[in-house]
N, C-alpha and C positions, 0 to 999 in steps of 0.2 A: 549979682548974687550967683553963687555956684549951685548947680543942680546936685542932687544926691549922688548921681553917677560921677560927676566931675570931682566932687569932694572925695569919693571913694578912690578914684584913680590917683589923685594927688597923695592921699594918705598911704595908698598901696606903694607908690614910688618911694615915699619916705621910709616905710617899714622895710622894704626890700633893700634900700641903701644901708639901713642899720642892721640888716640880718635878722629882722624880727617879724612876727605876725601879730595880728590883732583882730578885734571884733568891734563892730559899730552897730548901734541900734538906733533906728529912726522912729519917730512918731508916725502913726497912721499905717496905711496898707501899702504905701509906695506906688510907683507907676504901674500901670496895667502890664506893660511889657518890661519885664525885669531881665531880659536876655543880656542886656549890656553889662550886668553884674556878674555874669557867668564866668568870665575869663580872669577874674580878679582872685588869684590863688592864695595870697597871703593875708587876706582880709575877709573874715566871716561877716556877712552883711545880713541883717534881719530888720524886719519892720514890726513894731509893737502891736499893730492891729487895733483892737479896742482899748487895750491898756495904754498907759503913757510909756514912752521910752524910759523915763526915769524909774518907773515902777519895775519894768523888766530888768533894768540894770541893777537896781537894788536887790532884786531876787537873785540875780546872778552873783553878786558880791557875797550874799549870805550863803549861797549854795557852793561856792568855790572851795575846793579842798586845799588849795595852796594860795591863799589870799595875799601873802607877802610878795608873791611874784606878779601880782596885778598892778596895773597902772590905770587909774580911772581918770578919764579926761572929761571934766564937766565944770561948768560954772555954777551949778546948782549946789547950794550949801548942804542940803540933805544928803546928796550923793557923796559929796566929799567927806562928810561926817561919817557916813556908812563905811566908806573906804578906810578912813583912819581908824575906826573902831576895830576893823578886821586886820589892821596893820598893813593895808595896801597903800600904794603911793597915790596921792590925789593931786592932780594938776589942773589948774584953771584952763578952760578952753582957749582963752586969749594967749596965755603963755605957751601952750602947746602949739598953737597956730604960728606964733612968732618963730618957734624953734623949727617947725616944718619948713617955713619959708627960708629961714637962714640956711638950713642944711641942704635944701634942694638948690639953692643958688650957688653953693660952693661947688667948685669943680671936683669931680671924683679923682682922687689921686691914683696914679698908676704906679704900681711897684716896678722898680727897675730890676732887671735881672742881676742875680748875684755875681755873674761873670763880669759885669761892668766894674764892680768894686774890687774884684780880684786882679784885674789887669790881664795883660796878654800872657799866654804861656810862652815858654822858651821857643817852641817850634813856630808859634805864630809870629813872634818877634823876628825870628830868622827869616821867615817868608816875607814879611814886610820890608826888612832891610834889603833882601835880594831884589824884591819888586822895584824899590826905588834906587837900586844900584849901589847900595852900601853893603859891601860884603865884609864879613867879619874876618 
């Protein structure tokens, strides 16, 4: 089982790879030492304290001024219904986790330089021909 910190680090990698940011709410007060969460820049992490995480998330859905831009990740029907009511995207946790694993397993594609597709310039071609002894 993953710790809260491990989960946050994985989700942070996923979000960074997709050029996104997010927010996660955990039940309870969390670990005494929360310093491990400090360097996670693209994921806002909070602990619900005395409330349940579901209640905190539901309040956040209701208070959001641009709910159509939200994606709510939860297997809780009440939260998914609250998201759908506000026209936010609702995704089951299991489906999200499968996507996280799939995308993080994929090798990151490296863009090739445009020069590679343009080919050699005339002067570069001349240099290579001279180098290998093929004078024009």
